N, CA, C and O of each residue as an XYZ file, in Angstrom:
632
protein
N       8.016    -22.921     -3.636
C       7.536    -21.878     -3.426
C       6.308    -21.493     -3.141
O       5.351    -21.835     -3.836
N       6.202    -20.752     -2.107
C       4.744    -20.595     -1.573
C       4.076    -19.703     -2.208
O       4.564    -18.863     -2.964
N       2.105    -19.931     -1.740
C       1.452    -19.275     -2.538
C       0.741    -18.518     -1.292
O       1.005    -19.029     -0.204
N       0.006    -17.550     -1.266
C      -0.587    -17.067     -0.382
C      -2.026    -17.666      0.004
O      -2.699    -17.925     -0.994
N      -2.520    -17.887      0.981
C      -3.387    -18.326      1.194
C      -4.624    -17.610      1.093
O      -4.550    -16.400      1.310
N      -6.063    -18.229      0.731
C      -7.384    -17.422      1.212
C      -7.348    -15.887      1.474
O      -7.593    -14.832      0.890
N      -6.767    -16.490      3.056
C      -7.165    -15.608      3.840
C      -6.107    -14.462      4.098
O      -6.281    -13.532      4.886
N      -4.687    -14.719      3.109
C      -3.713    -13.729      3.134
C      -4.497    -12.209      2.206
O      -4.468    -10.990      2.371
N      -5.283    -13.364      1.000
C      -5.527    -12.475     -0.163
C      -6.389    -11.841      0.229
O      -6.547    -10.860     -0.497
N      -7.526    -11.904      1.575
C      -8.790    -11.715      1.961
C      -8.293    -10.358      2.593
O      -8.856     -9.275      2.431
N      -7.149    -10.579      3.340
C      -6.733     -9.518      4.406
C      -5.733     -8.393      3.492
O      -5.520     -7.207      3.742
N      -5.273     -9.149      2.474
C      -4.734     -7.927      1.508
C      -6.231     -7.084      0.831
O      -6.369     -5.864      0.911
N      -6.800     -7.596      0.470
C      -8.270     -6.659     -0.201
C      -8.788     -6.150      0.670
O      -9.797     -5.536      0.322
N      -8.454     -6.095      2.191
C      -9.569     -5.524      3.209
C      -9.334     -4.359      3.657
O     -10.095     -3.431      3.931
N      -7.780     -4.513      3.737
C      -7.073     -3.131      4.399
C      -7.606     -1.844      3.986
O      -7.718     -0.921      4.793
N      -8.027     -1.714      2.445
C      -8.413      0.233      2.343
C      -9.628      0.146      3.549
O      -9.697      1.077      4.351
N     -10.875     -1.352      3.682
C     -11.672     -1.071      4.272
C     -11.100     -0.455      5.555
O     -11.438      0.690      5.858
N     -10.244     -1.158      6.332
C     -10.183     -0.713      7.859
C      -9.416      0.671      7.694
O      -9.367      1.479      8.622
N      -8.856      0.884      6.534
C      -8.136      2.718      6.511
C      -9.174      3.199      6.748
O      -9.331      3.826      7.796
N     -10.161      3.046      5.855
C     -11.438      3.614      5.593
C     -12.455      3.973      7.196
O     -13.043      5.028      7.433
N     -12.395      2.742      8.087
C     -13.058      3.013      9.129
C     -12.288      3.877     10.019
O     -12.800      4.769     10.696
N     -10.983      3.578     10.001
C      -9.791      4.113     10.799
C     -10.006      5.760     10.963
O      -9.560      6.407     11.911
N     -10.669      6.236     10.007
C     -10.680      7.786      9.446
C     -11.805      7.932      9.697
O     -12.144      8.960      9.110
N     -12.966      7.360     10.443
C     -14.666      8.040     10.261
C     -14.218      8.656     11.901
O     -13.694      8.144     12.891
N     -14.667      9.823     11.606
C     -14.821     10.629     12.819
C     -13.781     11.236     12.640
O     -13.892     11.460     13.845
N     -12.984     11.673     12.386
C     -11.466     12.216     12.323
C     -11.360     13.908     11.330
O     -11.147     14.067     10.128
N     -11.644     15.106     12.591
C     -11.972     16.275     11.296
C     -10.647     16.703     10.956
O      -9.558     16.234     11.288
N     -10.949     17.701     10.215
C      -9.873     18.017      9.194
C      -8.344     18.437      9.698
O      -7.265     18.218      9.146
N      -8.604     19.033     10.792
C      -7.598     19.272     11.919
C      -6.709     18.297     12.132
O      -5.501     18.471     11.974
N      -7.289     17.073     12.548
C      -6.912     15.893     12.429
C      -6.217     15.405     11.743
O      -5.014     15.193     11.894
N      -7.069     15.095     10.660
C      -6.621     14.511      9.757
C      -5.011     14.722      9.309
O      -4.294     13.806      8.905
N      -4.605     16.096      9.463
C      -3.650     17.153      8.947
C      -2.474     17.158     10.052
O      -1.333     17.607      9.948
N      -2.980     16.644     10.932
C      -1.865     17.263     12.413
C      -0.643     16.468     12.112
O      -0.551     15.643     11.203
N       0.209     16.769     12.891
C       1.827     16.231     12.945
C       2.186     15.996     13.931
O       3.017     16.816     14.322
N       1.920     15.041     14.766
C       2.275     14.995     15.942
C       3.589     15.005     16.210
O       4.006     15.616     17.194
N       4.463     14.295     15.331
C       6.463     14.348     15.857
C       7.000     14.943     14.206
O       7.055     14.240     13.196
N       7.222     15.869     14.265
C       8.189     16.845     13.490
C       8.692     15.842     12.273
O       8.893     14.749     12.803
N       8.931     15.781     11.084
C       9.262     15.215      9.920
C       8.365     13.854     10.006
O       8.690     12.906      9.290
N       7.236     13.747     10.877
C       6.265     12.489     10.262
C       5.148     12.842      9.463
O       4.744     13.998      9.592
N       4.605     12.149      8.722
C       3.299     12.518      8.072
C       2.392     12.481      8.868
O       2.384     11.798      9.892
N       1.419     13.302      8.439
C       0.287     13.243      8.895
C      -0.685     12.256      8.597
O      -0.338     11.641      7.588
N      -1.778     11.847      9.068
C      -2.815     10.644      8.642
C      -3.304     10.945      7.081
O      -3.530     10.014      6.307
N      -3.447     12.367      6.692
C      -3.796     12.460      5.428
C      -2.880     12.237      4.141
O      -3.235     11.771      3.058
N      -1.361     12.773      4.600
C      -0.542     12.143      4.030
C      -0.095     10.635      3.630
O       0.298     10.224      2.537
N      -0.297      9.859      4.986
C      -0.123      8.572      4.571
C      -1.175      8.182      4.096
O      -1.184      7.011      3.717
N      -2.376      8.957      3.945
C      -3.181      8.273      2.932
C      -2.936      8.839      1.301
O      -3.504      8.496      0.264
N      -2.418      9.319      1.415
C      -2.210      9.709     -0.190
C      -0.696      8.676     -0.422
O      -0.430      8.135     -1.496
N      -0.101      8.603      0.445
C       0.804      7.669     -0.117
C       0.746      6.452     -0.502
O       1.479      5.880     -1.309
N      -0.868      5.716      0.569
C      -1.028      4.753      0.253
C      -1.492      5.018     -1.485
O      -0.776      4.632     -2.409
N      -2.715      5.687     -1.669
C      -2.626      5.600     -2.945
C      -1.546      5.221     -4.251
O      -1.625      4.477     -5.229
N      -0.749      5.933     -3.837
C       0.752      6.110     -4.860
C       1.338      4.958     -4.967
O       1.567      4.414     -6.048
N       1.773      4.259     -3.287
C       2.472      3.128     -3.042
C       1.015      2.199     -4.012
O       1.211      1.899     -5.190
N       0.141      1.975     -3.569
C      -0.422      0.864     -4.858
C      -0.277      0.631     -6.156
O      -0.402     -0.401     -6.816
N       0.049      1.903     -6.487
C       0.137      1.922     -7.967
C       1.388      1.181     -8.547
O       1.513      0.699     -9.673
N       2.335      1.206     -7.455
C       3.876      0.532     -7.606
C       3.401     -1.246     -7.458
O       3.786     -2.150     -8.198
N       2.592     -1.349     -6.431
C       2.240     -3.075     -6.173
C       1.384     -3.515     -7.690
O       1.639     -4.310     -8.595
N       0.513     -2.768     -7.482
C      -0.815     -3.400     -8.706
C       0.593     -3.316    -10.034
O       0.836     -4.450    -10.447
N       1.377     -2.342    -10.625
C       2.151     -2.606    -11.767
C       3.330     -3.708    -11.394
O       3.646     -4.475    -12.304
N       4.117     -3.862     -9.900
C       4.890     -4.849     -9.882
C       4.427     -6.075     -9.586
O       5.208     -7.014     -9.429
N       2.998     -6.223     -9.467
C       2.566     -7.728     -9.697
C       2.056     -8.525    -10.448
O       1.823     -9.730    -10.549
N       1.856     -7.067    -11.252
C       1.248     -7.784    -12.527
C       2.643     -8.130    -13.872
O       2.780     -8.940    -14.789
N       3.331     -7.158    -13.380
C       4.756     -7.236    -14.587
C       5.264     -8.260    -14.151
O       6.061     -8.694    -14.984
N       5.194     -9.096    -12.946
C       6.180    -10.341    -12.099
C       5.061    -11.400    -13.086
O       5.570    -12.137    -13.930
N       3.889    -11.392    -12.934
C       3.063    -12.515    -13.519
C       3.169    -12.266    -15.257
O       3.285    -13.337    -15.854
N       3.149    -11.126    -16.093
C       3.089    -10.963    -16.997
C       4.713    -11.360    -18.276
O       4.695    -11.824    -19.416
N       5.766    -10.964    -17.499
C       6.966    -10.533    -18.143
C       8.041    -11.697    -17.319
O       8.133    -11.900    -16.108
N       9.009    -12.545    -18.786
C      10.005    -13.022    -17.728
C      11.164    -12.303    -16.775
O      12.076    -11.698    -17.338
N      11.127    -12.358    -15.699
C      12.182    -11.762    -14.722
C      12.230    -10.397    -14.749
O      13.290     -9.813    -14.524
N      10.770     -9.556    -15.104
C      11.311     -8.224    -15.468
C      11.840     -7.583    -14.484
O      11.722     -8.058    -13.355
N      12.639     -6.194    -14.714
C      12.972     -5.324    -13.463
C      12.299     -4.854    -13.151
O      11.411     -4.823    -14.003
N      11.960     -4.159    -12.009
C      10.699     -3.421    -11.117
C      11.340     -1.866    -11.095
O      12.544     -1.621    -11.159
N      10.618     -1.199    -11.024
C      10.801     -0.037    -10.808
C      11.199      0.609     -9.373
O      10.902     -0.123     -8.429
N      11.819      1.849     -9.025
C      11.864      1.978     -7.545
C      11.351      3.786     -7.719
O      11.392      4.422     -8.772
N      10.923      4.268     -6.468
C      10.560      5.290     -6.384
C      11.021      5.935     -4.987
O      11.030      5.248     -3.966
N      11.501      7.626     -4.985
C      11.739      7.756     -3.424
C      10.279      8.276     -3.287
O       9.708      9.040     -4.065
N       9.722      7.647     -2.008
C       8.700      8.318     -1.162
C       8.657      9.258     -0.779
O       7.670      9.969     -0.967
N       9.819      9.697     -0.012
C       9.767     11.233      0.343
C       9.887     12.005     -0.450
O       9.564     13.109     -0.012
N      10.380     12.037     -2.031
C      10.436     13.066     -2.819
C       9.040     13.131     -3.537
O       8.724     14.220     -4.015
N       8.052     11.920     -3.678
C       7.052     11.464     -4.172
C       6.403     12.790     -2.872
O       6.498     13.965     -3.228
N       5.894     12.542     -1.693
C       5.382     13.270     -0.570
C       5.392     14.851     -0.930
O       4.415     15.576     -1.114
N       7.006     15.240     -0.987
C       7.681     16.499     -1.046
C       6.988     17.254     -2.401
O       6.348     18.299     -2.280
N       7.158     16.726     -3.431
C       6.869     17.351     -4.866
C       5.903     17.090     -5.575
O       5.872     17.351     -6.778
N       4.775     16.420     -4.799
C       3.516     15.755     -5.206
C       3.028     16.181     -4.416
O       2.027     15.491     -4.222
N       3.087     17.396     -3.356
C       1.714     17.839     -2.301
C       1.141     17.211     -1.868
O      -0.061     17.434     -2.016
N       1.517     16.044     -1.068
C       0.710     15.059     -0.158
C      -0.366     15.626      0.537
O      -1.526     15.236      0.407
N       0.140     16.917      1.579
C      -0.871     17.713      2.049
C      -1.827     18.438      1.690
O      -2.524     19.048      2.501
N      -2.059     18.489     -0.015
C      -3.231     19.452     -0.294
C      -3.842     18.411     -1.796
O      -4.663     18.723     -2.658
N      -3.245     17.447     -1.664
C      -3.992     16.409     -2.463
C      -5.075     16.305     -1.955
O      -5.100     16.585     -0.757
N      -6.525     15.834     -2.666
C      -7.763     14.555     -2.033
C      -7.448     13.684     -2.079
O      -6.809     13.137     -2.978
N      -7.966     13.123     -0.680
C      -7.489     12.241      0.110
C      -8.766     11.074     -0.455
O      -8.553      9.904     -0.137
N      -9.735     11.290     -1.065
C     -10.730     10.469     -0.983
C     -10.647      9.845     -2.547
O     -11.250      8.845     -2.937
N      -9.669     10.766     -3.405
C      -9.422     10.293     -4.847
C      -8.330      8.855     -4.530
O      -8.360      7.772     -5.116
N      -7.528      9.234     -3.560
C      -6.086      8.443     -3.044
C      -6.886      7.123     -2.676
O      -6.460      6.120     -3.249
N      -7.937      6.941     -1.850
C      -8.710      5.964     -1.275
C      -9.128      5.062     -2.221
O      -8.757      3.897     -2.361
N     -10.165      5.873     -3.048
C     -10.638      4.905     -4.112
C      -9.436      4.366     -4.929
O      -9.535      3.298     -5.534
N      -8.422      5.026     -4.945
C      -7.454      4.535     -5.838
C      -6.938      3.229     -5.342
O      -6.809      2.259     -6.088
N      -6.611      3.214     -3.936
C      -6.244      2.163     -3.247
C      -7.507      1.395     -2.941
O      -7.368      0.175     -2.857
N      -8.257      1.705     -2.828
C      -9.644      0.464     -2.768
C      -9.771     -0.607     -4.307
O      -9.660     -1.833     -4.346
N     -10.030      0.335     -5.453
C      -9.564     -0.209     -6.516
C      -8.636     -0.705     -6.666
O      -8.798     -1.887     -6.969
N      -7.312     -0.297     -6.590
C      -6.286     -1.364     -7.121
C      -5.986     -2.430     -6.126
O      -5.324     -3.430     -6.400
N      -6.440     -2.203     -5.098
C      -7.002     -3.593     -4.118
C      -7.687     -4.952     -4.693
O      -7.291     -6.041     -5.109
N      -8.753     -4.388     -4.520
C     -10.151     -5.040     -5.342
C      -9.628     -6.113     -6.665
O      -9.709     -7.341     -6.680
N      -9.078     -5.201     -7.735
C      -8.507     -6.088     -8.827
C      -7.326     -6.522     -8.609
O      -7.123     -7.281     -9.557
N      -6.424     -6.519     -7.962
C      -5.585     -7.571     -7.800
C      -5.596     -8.477     -6.883
O      -4.728     -9.335     -7.038
N      -6.561     -8.649     -5.585
C      -7.135     -9.565     -5.583
C      -7.412    -10.491     -6.352
O      -6.786    -11.518     -6.614
N      -8.630    -10.004     -6.812
C      -9.342    -10.446     -8.035
C      -8.329    -11.370     -9.351
O      -8.939    -12.015    -10.204
N      -7.343    -11.337     -9.357
C      -6.095    -11.352    -10.125
C      -5.761    -12.769     -9.679
O      -5.847    -13.866    -10.231
N      -5.319    -12.326     -8.394
C      -4.437    -13.228     -7.402
C      -4.646    -14.466     -7.007
O      -3.836    -15.355     -6.747
N      -6.401    -14.450     -6.969
C      -7.227    -15.402     -6.778
C      -6.989    -16.624     -7.767
O      -6.865    -17.831     -7.560
N      -6.972    -15.867     -8.895
C      -7.107    -16.726    -10.259
C      -6.091    -17.470    -10.932
O      -6.235    -18.201    -11.912
N      -4.413    -17.043     -9.912
C      -3.569    -17.499    -10.378
C      -3.281    -18.855    -10.023
O      -3.072    -19.245     -8.875
N      -3.279    -19.872    -11.529
C      -2.670    -21.381    -10.972
C      -1.072    -21.681     -9.486
O      -0.458    -20.719     -9.023
N      -0.971    -22.183     -9.344
C       0.195    -22.437     -8.262
C       1.664    -22.239     -8.953
O       2.549    -21.730     -8.265
N       1.839    -22.488     -9.809
C       3.266    -22.480    -10.698
C       3.354    -21.057    -10.688
O       4.251    -20.568    -10.002
N       2.477    -20.190    -11.412
C       2.841    -18.710    -11.602
C       3.307    -17.998    -10.344
O       3.562    -16.821    -10.599
N       3.543    -18.387     -8.804
C       3.574    -17.953     -7.921
C       5.409    -17.887     -7.607
O       6.027    -17.238     -6.763
N       5.844    -18.735     -8.551
C       7.240    -19.161     -8.780
C       7.906    -18.256     -9.311
O       9.120    -18.251     -9.109
N       7.295    -17.221    -10.151
C       7.765    -16.382    -10.871
C       8.659    -15.197    -10.379
O       8.129    -14.633     -9.422
N       9.641    -14.749    -10.682
C      10.607    -14.093     -9.879
C      11.015    -12.895    -10.672
O      11.279    -13.067    -11.862
N      11.107    -11.558    -10.089
C      11.193    -10.117    -10.384
C      12.339     -9.558    -10.035
O      12.255     -9.478     -8.809
N      13.980     -8.856    -10.560
C      14.541     -8.393    -10.268
C      14.250     -6.875     -9.873
O      13.838     -6.056    -10.695
N      14.509     -6.575     -8.513
C      14.255     -5.142     -7.949
C      15.659     -4.666     -7.604
O      16.521     -5.068     -6.823
N      15.580     -3.743     -8.400
C      17.186     -2.577     -7.808
C      17.538     -2.436     -6.718
O      18.669     -1.963     -6.607
N      16.898     -2.711     -5.623
C      17.300     -2.470     -4.034
C      17.142     -3.950     -3.563
O      18.270     -4.433     -3.465
N      16.681     -4.382     -3.406
C      16.228     -6.261     -2.858
C      17.021     -7.303     -3.894
O      17.608     -8.363     -3.676
N      16.841     -6.728     -4.814
C      17.367     -8.415     -5.600
C      16.376     -8.726     -6.140
O      15.306     -8.119     -6.180
N      16.788    -10.120     -6.790
C      15.546    -11.050     -7.175
C      14.531    -11.573     -6.030
O      14.989    -12.219     -5.088
N      13.239    -11.308     -6.113
C      12.394    -11.492     -5.292
C      11.139    -12.226     -6.154
O      10.841    -11.994     -7.326
N      10.602    -13.015     -5.390
C       9.273    -13.406     -5.877
C       8.112    -13.094     -5.780
O       7.809    -12.155     -5.043
N       6.680    -14.127     -6.838
C       5.864    -12.827     -6.867
C       5.228    -12.672     -5.337
O       4.687    -11.654     -4.904
N       5.425    -13.940     -4.612
C       4.702    -14.127     -3.514
C       5.645    -13.406     -2.524
O       5.133    -13.295     -1.410
N       6.981    -12.848     -2.643
C       7.436    -12.243     -2.049
C       6.850    -10.410     -2.102
O       6.349     -9.605     -1.316
N       7.204    -10.436     -3.246
C       5.780     -9.009     -3.791
C       4.253     -8.962     -2.984
O       3.492     -8.137     -2.478
N       4.300     -9.623     -3.095
C       2.393    -10.161     -2.197
C       2.848     -9.585     -1.063
O       2.590     -8.417     -0.770
N       3.526    -10.332     -0.383
C       4.002    -10.073      0.807
C       4.176     -8.564      1.543
O       3.721     -8.031      2.556
N       4.823     -8.295      0.778
C       5.306     -6.332      0.857
C       4.465     -5.916      0.952
O       4.375     -5.301      2.015
N       3.376     -5.869      0.171
C       2.305     -4.771     -0.058
C       1.338     -5.730      1.025
O       0.562     -4.906      1.510
N       1.114     -6.707      1.456
C       0.393     -6.852      2.359
C       0.761     -6.530      3.600
O      -0.144     -6.435      4.429
N       1.755     -6.358      3.905
C       2.487     -5.757      5.196
C       2.359     -4.294      4.990
O       1.999     -3.596      5.937
N       2.607     -3.803      3.904
C       2.490     -2.464      3.523
C       1.496     -1.980      4.112
O       1.650     -1.098      4.957
N       0.236     -2.477      3.772
C      -1.218     -2.039      3.970
C      -1.519     -1.938      5.748
O      -2.264     -1.183      6.373
N      -0.687     -2.936      6.174
C      -1.001     -2.956      7.675
C      -0.435     -2.461      8.611
O      -0.906     -2.387      9.746
N       1.011     -1.922      8.141
C       1.675     -0.920      8.700
C       1.334      0.439      9.128
O       1.340      1.109     10.161
N       0.918      0.600      7.411
C       0.383      1.977      7.431
C      -0.972      2.004      7.951
O      -1.403      3.155      7.893
N      -1.836      1.164      8.450
C      -3.044      1.161      8.924
C      -2.452      1.571     10.632
O      -2.708      2.571     11.303
N      -1.549      0.314     10.984
C      -1.054      1.027     12.386
C      -0.271      1.966     12.522
O      -0.171      2.410     13.665
N       0.558      2.604     11.430
C       0.539      4.369     11.867
C      -0.516      5.218     11.939
O      -0.559      6.107     12.789
N      -1.459      5.020     11.055
C      -2.353      5.620     11.419
C      -3.290      5.434     12.953
O      -3.797      6.265     13.707
N      -3.235      4.160     12.970
C      -4.180      4.123     14.487
C      -3.085      4.548     15.634
O      -3.417      4.268     16.786
N      -2.017      5.091     15.476
C      -1.248      5.449     16.277
C      -0.827      6.690     16.699
O      -0.415      7.090     17.788
N      -1.053      7.370     15.347
C      -0.987      9.044     15.067
C      -2.618      9.085     15.740
O      -2.911      9.947     16.569
N      -3.422      8.251     15.366
C      -4.613      9.169     16.469
C      -4.711      9.105     17.605
O      -5.386      9.920     18.232
N      -3.844      7.788     18.363
C      -3.736      7.539     19.726
C      -2.897      9.050     19.835
O      -3.595      9.897     20.391
N      -1.749      9.470     19.477
C      -1.251     10.748     19.913
C      -1.902     11.532     19.803
O      -1.716     12.386     20.670
N      -2.877     11.817     18.950
C      -3.354     13.131     19.056
C      -4.586     13.537     20.284
O      -5.200     14.581     20.502
N      -4.605     12.216     20.926
C      -5.272     12.389     21.758
C      -4.413     12.917     23.537
O      -4.897     13.419     24.552
N      -3.201     12.542     23.226
C      -2.165     12.526     24.066
C      -1.673     14.215     23.837
O      -0.576     14.571     24.265
N      -2.356     14.940     23.308
C      -1.551     16.222     22.970
C      -2.338     17.062     23.404
O      -2.067     18.260     23.327
């Protein structure tokens, strides 16, 4: 089973700081602008990152700690809608996202190679390895960082 490289864990841990940098200089109206109907604003993406990371934090730990656990799924659109993403305080979400990433990265650095062989059952994806879960969340952060940058670019063309 593969295990992440030091560079991958460092990249995983660094995403929140890149998100914070991407937000620098944006006005509140830019943070809440929705350039395409049905899409999230930058503000909503940030809130989603905090909530989603809570699942990643739990999924990684559950897979490390338990024998072939079943992981929870959630409906991210229902969370955005019913948890009033547009009105939540994004600074709390950023702090949560950052703290969970730092904590998880520190834990992952401590793991012996054989722990990466552990698996969990994801109700939608089937059996997945600890490395798969890590990769999903590494890519998830990078995807939403790119989404923020894309929204910023579209704001300039409005």
